[in-house]
C-alpha positions in Angstrom: -57.2 -57.0 -149.8 -60.4 -58.5 -148.4 -63.3 -56.3 -149.2 -66.9 -56.3 -148.4 -68.8 -55.3 -151.2 -72.8 -53.6 -150.4 -74.9 -51.2 -151.9 -78.7 -49.7 -151.4 -79.6 -50.9 -155.0 -80.0 -54.5 -153.8 -77.8 -57.6 -154.8 -78.7 -57.7 -158.3 -77.9 -54.1 -159.1 -75.6 -53.6 -162.0 -73.4 -51.3 -160.2 -72.5 -54.1 -157.6 -72.0 -56.6 -160.4 -69.5 -53.7 -161.9 -67.7 -53.6 -158.7 -67.3 -57.4 -158.7 -66.0 -57.7 -162.1 -63.3 -55.0 -161.6 -62.4 -56.1 -158.1 -62.3 -59.9 -158.4 -59.0 -60.3 -160.3 -56.9 -58.9 -157.5 -58.9 -58.9 -154.2 -61.1 -61.5 -152.1 -64.6 -60.4 -152.2 -67.7 -61.2 -149.8 -71.2 -59.5 -151.0 -73.7 -58.5 -148.4 -76.3 -56.1 -149.7 -80.1 -55.9 -149.4 -82.4 -58.1 -151.1 -84.4 -55.4 -152.9 -83.9 -51.7 -153.7 -83.4 -49.2 -150.6 -82.5 -46.1 -152.0 -82.8 -43.2 -149.7 -83.1 -45.2 -146.6 -80.6 -43.4 -144.9 -78.9 -45.5 -141.7 -82.2 -47.1 -140.5 -82.1 -50.6 -139.0 -84.6 -53.4 -139.0 -85.3 -54.2 -135.2 -88.8 -55.5 -135.5 -88.8 -57.8 -138.2 -86.6 -61.0 -139.1 -83.6 -60.9 -141.5 -83.6 -63.5 -144.0 -80.8 -64.0 -146.6 -81.4 -64.7 -150.2 -78.5 -66.0 -152.4 -77.3 -66.0 -155.9 -74.4 -67.4 -157.5 -72.2 -64.8 -159.8 -69.4 -65.8 -161.6 -68.3 -68.1 -158.9 -69.1 -65.4 -155.9 -72.0 -66.1 -153.7 -74.1 -62.9 -153.5 -76.1 -62.6 -149.9 -79.1 -60.4 -150.4 -80.2 -59.4 -146.8 -84.2 -58.6 -146.7 -83.4 -55.3 -144.7 -81.8 -52.0 -145.1 -78.3 -51.2 -146.4 -76.9 -51.0 -142.4 -78.6 -54.4 -141.7 -76.7 -56.0 -144.8 -73.4 -54.9 -143.9 -73.8 -55.5 -140.1 -74.9 -59.0 -141.3 -71.9 -59.1 -143.6 -69.7 -58.0 -140.8 -70.7 -60.1 -138.0 -72.0 -63.4 -140.0 -70.1 -63.8 -143.4 -66.8 -62.4 -141.8 -66.9 -63.5 -138.4 -63.2 -64.0 -137.0 -61.7 -62.5 -140.5 -62.8 -59.0 -140.6 -62.4 -57.6 -144.1 -59.9 -54.7 -145.0 -62.4 -52.5 -146.7 -66.3 -52.1 -146.8 -67.0 -50.9 -150.3 -70.7 -49.4 -151.2 -71.8 -49.1 -154.6 -71.7 -48.6 -157.7 -75.0 -46.5 -157.0 -77.3 -45.2 -159.6 -77.3 -41.5 -159.0 -75.0 -38.9 -157.3 -74.6 -38.7 -153.1 -73.5 -35.4 -152.9 -74.2 -32.4 -150.8 -77.4 -33.0 -148.2 -78.0 -36.3 -149.9 -75.5 -38.0 -147.6 -77.8 -37.6 -144.8 -80.5 -39.8 -147.0 -78.2 -42.0 -148.7 -78.3 -45.6 -147.8 -75.1 -46.1 -150.2 -73.3 -43.9 -147.7 -74.9 -45.6 -144.6 -73.5 -48.8 -145.7 -70.0 -47.5 -146.0 -70.4 -46.0 -142.6 -71.0 -49.1 -141.1 -67.7 -50.3 -141.8 -66.4 -46.8 -140.6 -68.5 -47.5 -137.3 -66.5 -51.0 -137.2 -63.2 -49.6 -137.1 -62.6 -50.4 -140.7 -61.8 -48.3 -144.0 -65.0 -47.9 -145.9 -65.5 -46.2 -149.1 -69.0 -45.3 -151.0 -69.1 -45.1 -155.0 -72.0 -43.3 -157.0 -72.5 -42.6 -160.5 -73.9 -39.3 -161.0 -76.6 -40.5 -163.4 -79.8 -38.7 -163.5 -83.0 -39.9 -164.1 -81.5 -42.0 -166.8 -80.5 -45.4 -166.8 -76.9 -45.6 -167.1 -75.5 -48.4 -169.4 -73.3 -51.3 -168.5 -70.4 -49.2 -169.7 -71.2 -46.6 -167.4 -71.2 -48.5 -164.4 -67.8 -50.7 -165.5 -66.2 -47.1 -165.8 -67.2 -46.1 -162.4 -66.2 -49.3 -161.4 -62.5 -49.2 -162.7 -62.4 -45.7 -160.6 -63.2 -47.6 -157.6 -60.7 -50.0 -158.1 -58.2 -47.4 -159.0 -58.7 -45.9 -155.7 -59.1 -49.2 -153.8 -55.3 -49.6 -154.9 -54.3 -46.3 -153.9 -55.7 -46.9 -150.2 -54.0 -50.1 -150.2 -50.5 -48.0 -150.7 -51.5 -45.0 -148.6 -54.5 -45.9 -146.0 -56.7 -43.2 -144.9 -57.3 -43.3 -141.2 -60.4 -45.8 -140.2 -62.4 -43.0 -138.7 -62.4 -41.6 -142.4 -65.2 -42.7 -145.2 -64.3 -41.7 -148.5 -67.4 -40.8 -150.7 -66.6 -40.7 -154.2 -69.0 -39.4 -156.8 -68.1 -40.4 -160.8 -69.6 -37.9 -163.6 -71.8 -39.9 -166.0 -69.4 -39.0 -169.1 -67.5 -40.9 -171.3 -64.0 -41.8 -170.0 -62.2 -39.2 -172.2 -64.3 -36.4 -171.1 -63.8 -36.9 -167.6 -61.2 -34.4 -166.8 -59.6 -36.1 -163.3 -59.5 -36.6 -159.9 -60.3 -33.9 -157.3 -60.7 -33.6 -153.5 -63.9 -32.1 -152.6 -65.9 -30.7 -149.4 -69.2 -31.9 -149.1 -71.3 -29.0 -150.5 -75.1 -28.0 -149.9 -76.8 -29.4 -152.9 -80.3 -30.7 -152.1 -83.6 -31.4 -153.8 -86.6 -29.0 -153.9 -89.5 -31.6 -153.1 -92.7 -31.6 -155.2 -96.0 -33.5 -153.8 -98.4 -34.4 -156.4 -102.0 -35.3 -155.1 -104.0 -38.0 -156.7 -106.9 -39.9 -156.1 -107.2 -43.8 -155.7 -110.1 -45.9 -157.1 -112.2 -45.1 -153.9 -112.0 -41.1 -154.3 -109.4 -41.2 -151.4 -106.4 -38.5 -151.8 -103.0 -39.6 -151.9 -99.5 -38.2 -152.9 -96.4 -38.7 -155.0 -93.3 -37.1 -153.8 -91.0 -35.7 -156.5 -88.0 -33.3 -156.9 -85.1 -32.2 -158.6 -81.8 -31.1 -157.2 -81.4 -27.3 -156.9 -78.0 -26.8 -158.8 -77.3 -23.5 -156.8 -74.1 -24.8 -155.3 -71.3 -23.3 -157.4 -68.6 -23.2 -154.9 -65.6 -24.8 -157.0 -64.6 -26.7 -153.6 -67.9 -28.5 -153.5 -68.8 -32.1 -154.1 -71.7 -31.4 -156.7 -70.0 -28.7 -158.4 -66.8 -30.5 -159.2 -69.2 -33.7 -160.4 -70.9 -31.1 -162.7 -67.7 -29.8 -163.8 -66.5 -33.1 -165.1 -64.4 -34.2 -162.3 -64.2 -37.4 -159.8 -65.1 -36.1 -156.4 -63.3 -37.6 -153.6 -64.9 -36.3 -150.0 -63.4 -37.6 -146.8 -66.1 -37.8 -144.4 -66.0 -37.9 -140.6 -69.0 -39.6 -138.8 -68.6 -36.7 -135.9 -71.2 -34.4 -136.9 -70.2 -31.8 -134.1 -69.8 -28.3 -135.0 -65.8 -27.5 -134.9 -66.9 -24.4 -132.5 -69.1 -26.9 -130.2 -67.5 -25.0 -127.2 -67.9 -21.6 -127.9 -71.6 -21.5 -130.0 -73.6 -21.8 -126.7 -71.3 -19.5 -124.7 -73.5 -16.6 -124.2 -76.6 -18.9 -123.1 -77.3 -18.7 -119.6 -76.9 -22.5 -118.8 -76.0 -22.4 -115.4 -79.4 -20.4 -114.7 -81.6 -22.9 -116.5 -83.6 -25.2 -115.0 -84.7 -28.4 -116.6 -88.6 -28.2 -115.5 -89.1 -24.5 -116.5 -90.7 -23.7 -119.6 
């Protein structure tokens, strides 16, 4: 398969290198990722500044670092690097940190993969559910091997192109990972904390921090499964419309409303 690799941790990130090493023996790879770390930037685009590209040669493969956001990098990869020969798969990761629950709306990792879905291509986002600790090379290598196995499954039994597969791998030794489970997107979210400080001029500024609430204990949900030692596989669709969209507002007097009235 021809695979476009990207992420939100930057083109020099260890998770991206791990994917390269795991996939290079069997697949044609193209790398387009942000030039700098862009975690939690969501699906933003760079529209008022030029994009520049930095390159690095890694084990015979050119890594392209785009001075923008994850979605910019994938758009550049698809439009410029893969012009006339689109990839079979857009693969984003391996991210440092889980992308479960409501984090999906903030995730640059998921946004990079979603650009593939927008282009009608198959897409996958892969994250290593490590918290504040810095994972070792073997942890990223294990997550990359999980991704490589899923790529082979996708090649044999492709998902519909409108489906984005969101994968979260527990930060555990291989022997302690219990297997694979299909999950729903859950409700895990961060509780934010703002800490006020003073700069050298006596003016206030704030640092935002927080922790995941850990309250989502539904066994079908992604965060619960990852914490239970399972690799979580969540098929996502980018249509956010409520499944009962045609009924939810049925009792509103829409026919009698006028736009200019308060």
